[in-house]
C-alpha positions in Angstrom: -14.9 6.0 -34.2 -14.7 9.6 -33.2 -11.6 11.4 -34.4 -10.7 13.8 -31.6 -8.6 16.9 -32.2 -6.6 15.8 -29.1 -4.4 12.8 -29.7 -5.9 9.7 -28.1 -3.8 8.3 -25.2 -2.4 4.8 -25.5 -2.0 2.2 -22.7 1.7 2.7 -22.4 1.4 6.4 -21.9 -1.4 5.9 -19.3 0.7 3.3 -17.5 3.6 5.6 -17.2 1.3 8.3 -15.9 0.0 5.9 -13.3 3.5 4.9 -12.2 4.4 8.6 -11.8 1.2 9.9 -10.2 -0.5 7.0 -8.3 -1.1 8.0 -4.7 -1.1 4.3 -3.6 2.3 3.6 -5.2 3.8 6.8 -3.8 2.7 5.7 -0.4 4.4 2.3 -0.9 7.6 4.1 -2.0 7.6 6.3 1.1 7.0 3.2 3.3 10.0 1.5 1.6 12.2 4.5 2.2 11.1 4.6 5.8 12.1 1.0 6.3 15.4 1.7 4.6 16.2 4.4 7.2 15.6 1.8 9.9 18.9 0.3 9.0 20.7 3.5 9.7 18.9 3.8 13.0 20.0 0.4 14.1 23.5 0.9 12.8 23.8 3.9 15.0 23.6 1.8 18.2 26.8 0.0 17.1 28.8 3.2 16.4 30.5 5.4 19.0 28.2 7.4 21.2 29.5 10.8 22.5 27.6 13.0 24.9 28.2 16.2 26.8 26.5 17.7 29.8 26.9 21.1 31.5 25.5 22.6 34.7 25.5 26.2 35.9 23.7 27.0 39.2 23.3 29.5 42.0 23.1 27.6 45.3 21.9 28.6 48.8 22.5 26.5 51.9 20.8 26.9 55.2 22.5 25.9 58.5 20.5 25.8 61.8 22.0 25.1 65.3 20.5 25.2 68.8 21.7 24.9 72.4 19.6 23.8 75.4 20.9 23.7 79.1 20.4 24.7 82.8 21.0 28.3 82.2 19.2 29.4 85.4 21.7 27.5 87.7 24.7 28.9 85.9 23.2 32.4 86.0 22.3 32.2 89.7 25.8 31.3 90.7 27.2 34.1 88.7 24.6 36.5 90.2 25.4 35.5 93.8 29.0 36.1 93.2 28.2 39.3 91.6 25.9 40.3 94.5 28.6 39.8 97.0 30.8 42.0 95.1 28.1 44.4 93.7 25.5 44.6 96.4 22.8 42.1 95.2 22.9 42.8 91.5 23.7 39.1 90.7 20.6 37.9 92.5 18.5 40.1 90.4 20.2 38.9 87.3 19.7 35.3 88.2 16.0 35.8 88.9 15.6 37.5 85.5 17.1 34.5 83.6 14.6 32.2 85.4 14.7 28.5 84.6 16.3 26.5 81.7 16.5 28.2 78.2 17.2 27.3 74.5 19.3 29.3 72.0 18.7 28.9 68.2 21.1 30.1 65.5 20.3 30.2 61.7 22.8 31.1 59.0 22.6 31.1 55.1 25.4 30.8 52.6 25.1 31.7 48.9 27.6 30.5 46.2 27.8 29.7 42.5 28.8 26.4 40.9 29.5 25.2 37.3 30.4 21.8 35.8 30.9 20.2 32.5 31.2 16.6 31.5 32.1 14.6 28.4 31.6 10.9 27.8 32.3 8.6 24.9 31.2 5.0 24.6 31.8 2.3 22.1 30.0 -1.0 22.0 32.4 -4.0 22.1 29.8 -6.7 22.3 26.0 -6.4 22.2 24.2 -9.2 20.4 20.9 -7.4 20.5 22.1 -4.4 18.6 23.8 -6.6 16.0 20.7 -8.8 15.5 18.5 -5.7 15.2 20.7 -4.4 12.4 20.4 -7.7 10.6 16.6 -7.6 11.0 16.5 -4.1 9.6 18.3 -5.3 6.5 16.0 -8.2 6.1 13.0 -5.9 6.5 14.3 -3.8 3.6 14.3 -6.9 1.4 10.7 -7.7 2.5 9.5 -4.2 1.9 11.2 -4.2 -1.5 9.1 -7.2 -2.6 6.0 -5.6 -1.3 6.8 -2.4 -3.3 7.3 -4.5 -6.4 4.0 -6.3 -5.8 2.2 -2.9 -5.5 3.9 -1.7 -8.7 2.8 -4.8 -10.6 -0.7 -4.6 -9.2 -0.9 -1.0 -10.4 0.1 -2.0 -13.9 -2.5 -4.7 -13.9 -5.2 -2.3 -12.7 -4.4 0.2 -15.4 -4.6 -2.4 -18.1 -7.8 -3.8 -16.6 -9.3 -0.3 -16.5 -8.1 0.5 -20.0 -9.6 -2.6 -21.6 -12.8 -2.2 -19.5 -13.3 1.1 -21.4 -12.8 -0.7 -24.8 -15.1 -3.5 -23.6 -17.8 -0.9 -22.6 -17.4 0.8 -26.0 -17.9 -2.4 -28.0 -20.9 -3.3 -25.9 -22.3 0.2 -26.4 -21.6 -0.1 -30.1 -23.5 -3.3 -30.4 -26.4 -2.0 -28.3 -26.7 1.1 -30.5 -26.7 -0.9 -33.6 -29.2 -3.3 -32.1 -31.5 -0.4 -31.2 -31.2 0.9 -34.8 -32.0 -2.4 -36.3 -35.0 -3.1 -34.1 -36.2 0.5 -34.7 -36.2 -0.2 -38.4 -38.1 -3.4 -37.7 -40.6 -1.5 -35.7 -41.2 1.0 -38.5 -41.6 -1.8 -41.0 -44.1 -3.5 -38.7 -46.1 -0.3 -38.4 -46.2 0.1 -42.2 -47.3 -3.5 -42.6 -50.0 -3.1 -40.0 -51.4 0.0 -41.7 -51.9 -1.9 -44.9 -53.3 -4.9 -43.1 -50.6 -7.4 -43.6 -49.9 -8.1 -39.9 -51.8 -8.0 -36.7 -51.3 -5.3 -34.0 -49.7 -7.8 -31.7 -46.7 -7.9 -34.1 -46.3 -4.1 -33.7 -46.5 -4.4 -30.0 -43.9 -7.1 -29.9 -41.6 -4.9 -32.0 -42.2 -1.9 -29.7 -41.4 -4.0 -26.6 -38.2 -5.1 -28.2 -37.3 -1.6 -29.2 -37.9 -0.3 -25.6 -35.7 -3.1 -24.2 -33.0 -2.2 -26.7 -33.1 1.4 -25.7 -32.8 0.5 -22.0 -29.8 -1.7 -22.8 -28.2 1.1 -24.8 -28.6 3.6 -22.0 -27.0 1.2 -19.5 -24.1 0.5 -21.9 -23.5 4.3 -22.3 -23.4 4.7 -18.5 -20.9 1.9 -18.2 -18.6 3.6 -20.7 -18.7 6.9 -18.9 -18.0 5.2 -15.5 -15.1 3.3 -17.0 -13.2 6.5 -17.8 -13.4 7.5 -14.1 -11.3 4.5 -13.0 -8.4 5.6 -15.2 -8.6 9.1 -13.6 -8.5 7.6 -10.1 -5.3 5.6 -11.0 -3.4 8.3 -12.7 -4.8 11.6 -11.4 -5.3 12.7 -15.0 -8.4 12.8 -17.2 -8.3 11.4 -20.7 -10.7 12.5 -23.4 -10.1 9.5 -25.6 -8.0 6.4 -25.7 -6.8 4.2 -28.6 -8.7 1.1 -29.6 -7.6 -2.5 -29.9 -6.9 -3.9 -33.4 -8.9 -6.9 -34.7 -5.5 -8.3 -35.7 -4.4 -9.0 -32.1 -3.3 -12.6 -32.1 -5.3 -14.8 -29.7 -3.0 -17.7 -28.8 -1.9 -19.9 -26.0 0.7 -18.2 -23.8 4.3 -19.5 -23.5 5.4 -21.4 -21.6 2.4 -23.6 -22.2 2.5 -25.9 -19.2 1.2 -25.5 -15.7 4.5 -26.7 -14.2 6.5 -24.1 -16.0 4.2 -21.2 -15.0 4.2 -22.5 -11.4 8.0 -22.7 -11.3 8.1 -19.1 -12.7 5.8 -17.9 -9.9 7.8 -19.7 -7.2 10.8 -17.7 -8.3 9.3 -14.3 -9.1 5.9 -13.7 -7.4 6.7 -10.7 -5.1 3.9 -11.4 -2.7 5.2 -14.9 -2.1 8.8 -13.7 -1.8 7.7 -11.0 0.7 6.0 -13.7 2.8 9.2 -15.8 2.6 11.3 -12.8 3.7 8.9 -12.4 6.7 10.2 -15.8 7.9 13.8 -14.4 7.9 12.6 -11.4 9.9 10.8 -13.6 12.4 13.9 -15.7 12.8 15.9 -12.6 13.6 13.3 -11.6 16.2 14.0 -14.9 17.9 17.7 -14.1 18.0 17.0 -10.7 19.4 14.9 -12.2 22.2 17.5 -14.8 23.0 20.2 -12.0 23.2 18.5 -10.9 26.4 20.4 -13.8 28.2 23.8 -12.5 26.9 26.2 -10.0 28.4 27.0 -6.6 26.9 30.5 -5.0 27.0 31.2 -1.3 26.3 34.4 0.7 26.3 34.0 4.2 27.7 36.0 7.3 28.4 34.8 10.3 30.4 36.1 13.7 31.6 34.4 15.9 34.2 35.3 19.5 35.3 33.6 21.6 38.0 34.2 24.8 39.9 32.6 26.7 42.8 33.0 29.9 44.9 31.7 28.6 48.2 33.1 30.2 51.3 34.4 33.0 49.0 37.1 30.6 47.8 37.3 29.9 44.1 38.5 26.5 43.0 37.9 23.7 40.5 38.0 19.9 40.3 38.6 17.7 37.3 38.4 14.0 36.8 38.9 11.6 33.8 38.2 7.9 33.4 38.7 5.3 30.7 37.8 1.6 30.9 35.4 -1.2 30.1 31.9 -1.7 31.4 30.1 -5.1 31.3 26.6 -6.0 32.2 25.2 -9.5 32.6 21.5 -10.1 33.4 21.1 -12.7 36.0 17.3 -12.9 36.5 14.6 -10.8 34.9 11.5 -12.3 36.4 11.1 -14.7 33.4 10.6 -11.8 31.0 13.4 -12.8 28.6 12.3 -16.4 28.4 8.7 -15.3 27.7 9.9 -13.0 24.9 11.8 -16.0 23.3 8.6 -18.1 23.4 6.6 -15.2 22.0 9.0 -14.7 19.1 9.1 -18.4 18.4 5.4 -18.6 18.1 5.4 -15.7 15.7 8.1 -17.4 13.6 5.8 -20.5 13.5 2.9 -18.3 12.3 5.0 -16.7 9.6 6.0 -20.2 8.3 2.3 -21.1 8.1 1.6 -17.8 6.3 4.2 -18.6 3.7 2.7 -22.1 3.1 -0.7 -20.6 2.7 0.6 -18.0 0.3 2.5 -20.6 -1.7 -0.7 -22.7 -2.1 -2.7 -19.7 -3.1 -0.1 -18.6 -5.6 0.0 -22.1 -7.2 -3.8 -22.3 -7.4 -4.0 -18.7 -8.8 -1.4 -19.4 -11.5 -3.0 -22.7 -12.6 -6.5 -21.2 -12.6 -5.4 -18.2 -14.7 -3.5 -20.3 -17.2 -6.6 -22.5 -17.6 -8.7 -19.3 -18.1 -6.4 -17.9 -20.7 -6.4 -21.2 -22.6 -10.2 -21.3 -22.3 -10.3 -17.7 -23.5 -8.5 -18.7 -26.7 -11.1 -21.3 -27.5 -14.0 -19.0 -26.4 -12.9 -16.2 -28.7 -12.9 -18.6 -31.7 -16.2 -20.1 -30.7 -17.8 -16.6 -30.3 -16.4 -15.5 -33.6 -18.1 -18.5 -35.2 -21.3 -17.7 -33.3 -21.4 -14.3 -34.9 -21.2 -15.9 -38.4 -23.9 -18.4 -37.4 -26.2 -15.8 -35.9 -25.8 -13.5 -38.9 -26.7 -16.4 -41.3 -29.7 -17.3 -39.0 -30.9 -13.7 -39.0 -30.8 -13.5 -42.8 -32.7 -16.8 -43.1 -35.3 -15.6 -40.5 -35.8 -12.4 -42.4 -36.3 -14.3 -45.6 -38.8 -16.6 -43.9 -40.6 -13.6 -42.5 -40.9 -12.1 -45.9 -42.5 -15.3 -47.3 -44.7 -15.8 -44.2 -43.0 -18.9 -42.7 -41.6 -16.8 -39.7 -43.2 -14.2 -37.6 -41.9 -10.9 -36.3 -41.0 -12.4 -32.9 -38.6 -14.8 -34.7 -37.0 -11.9 -36.4 -36.6 -9.9 -33.2 -35.1 -12.9 -31.4 -32.6 -13.4 -34.2 -31.7 -9.7 -34.1 -31.2 -9.9 -30.4 -29.1 -13.1 -30.7 -26.8 -11.5 -33.3 -26.0 -8.4 -31.3 -25.6 -10.4 -28.2 -23.1 -12.5 -30.1 -21.2 -9.3 -31.2 -21.1 -8.1 -27.6 -20.0 -11.5 -26.3 -17.2 -11.7 -28.9 -15.9 -8.3 -27.9 -16.0 -9.3 -24.2 -14.2 -12.5 -24.8 -11.3 -10.7 -26.5 -10.8 -8.3 -23.6 -11.2 -11.2 -21.2 -8.3 -12.9 -23.0 -6.1 -9.8 -22.7 -6.8 -9.0 -19.1 -6.5 -12.7 -18.0 -3.1 -12.9 -19.8 -1.9 -9.7 -18.0 -3.2 -11.1 -14.7 -1.4 -14.4 -15.3 1.9 -12.6 -15.8 1.1 -10.6 -12.6 0.5 -13.8 -10.6 3.8 -15.3 -12.0 5.6 -12.1 -10.9 6.9 -11.2 -14.3 4.6 -8.4 -15.3 6.4 -5.2 -16.4 6.1 -2.3 -18.7 7.6 -4.5 -21.5 4.3 -6.4 -21.5 2.3 -3.2 -21.8 4.5 -2.0 -24.6 3.8 -5.3 -26.5 0.1 -4.7 -26.1 0.5 -1.1 -27.1 1.7 -2.2 -30.5 -1.8 -3.6 -31.2 -3.6 -0.3 -30.5 -4.8 2.0 -33.3 -5.6 5.6 -33.0 -8.3 5.4 -35.8 -10.2 3.1 -33.5 -10.1 5.5 -30.5 -13.0 5.9 -28.2 -14.0 9.0 -26.2 -16.5 10.1 -23.6 -18.3 12.0 -26.4 -18.9 8.8 -28.3 -22.2 9.0 -30.2 -24.3 7.0 -32.7 -22.7 8.8 -35.6 -19.3 7.3 -34.8 -20.5 3.8 -35.6 -19.3 2.3 -38.9 -22.2 -0.1 -39.6 -20.2 -1.9 -42.3 -17.3 -2.5 -40.0 -19.6 -3.7 -37.3 -21.2 -6.2 -39.5 -17.8 -7.5 -40.6 -16.8 -8.3 -37.0 -16.1 -12.0 -36.7 -14.5 -12.3 -40.1 -11.0 -13.7 -40.2 -8.6 -10.9 -39.5 -5.9 -9.9 -42.0 -2.3 -11.1 -41.3 -0.6 -8.9 -38.7 1.3 -5.9 -40.1 5.0 -5.3 -39.5 4.0 -3.1 -36.6 
């Protein structure tokens, strides 16, 4: 493998980077903190409430008055009397006034006023506020389980992406070796054709196999490059190389080894299931909140008001204080409260069905994954043996080709079978690791301790990088794949 000047990253380091830098996990943490603050919001409704108000204003009032009457009669009488005494002047005045008249009077007053008020209230009994506080606390528990679920999912995704790179590397390694081997077979066929030992069809068969091997090698290299991108998405960092998995990794049945034990573990620890169960508690509290609409509320209050004004050019002030209890009892709300109770009850029923559905899914997932892991143990051993068998078959086919009992197509098929067996064996080992991690994820017990245990089986001398090339292949080591590993070291 390529020895990089930069130290290859291991899975534990990358997992820690993901936990620190993952945008998805950071979003979940912020959501959890937001739900946490809801408890303080609801608690505030049960604590004393103090408010103040003030008012300063310039006021203008308008007053309008009017008088309507038989002014002509009154004026004529006065004019006659005046005419007797003043020689006809009253008559002229009466005539000038004429018939009935209306007098309008408008006045405006300006004054300033100011007031200030202070009121304090304390809830004595309000079932709704109390139940809302309890609901906020239960929502914190629910969101905590969801946060733990997101954290475990991130750890699984990192391990899956990590071993996907190693899988792609091993597949690429086998495809490069396959292309080299078939290329040598093609050169040998050409030489034999030139001296007349074989027909041109054998050369064409070898060339077709070489072209196919080249296409498979190109596809495998592309898969390796793409695999590195997934780690960058999860961590926000780019890694030039990562450590490889030792052949000494023990492939064995996980403990506990029974479906009942793993199922019980999941029932107690699976965070998604526990979050769904917590949703039932939240829904129950919503029912209580809806029913509290039928109950009275009682508050204690104290208030003080002060005001002053300079109306009519007189300055003065008024003050008033109150202390007492205030109660409110809803009598009839048009059926709204009853409808809210029914609505919350149906939602409670839905949450119970959701929990049952999640419980069944969790049980099925844990049982299926345990079966897959156990099958992976057998598959790894079977594919290890398949490498040995295909290697022996290839040697026998080559010997038969040299003595003329086999043709070149048989040799090419045997080559293809051997390198497919190498790739399949590598994939089965990584399937075992990722399925084991996913099993612990489904059981709700996946943590960085599990990643640290895997990290102990990584080796820097087996590191793989984006610049992986044909020169990095150890042909002898590749052909020894499938042999019994040496006993695990003290590491």
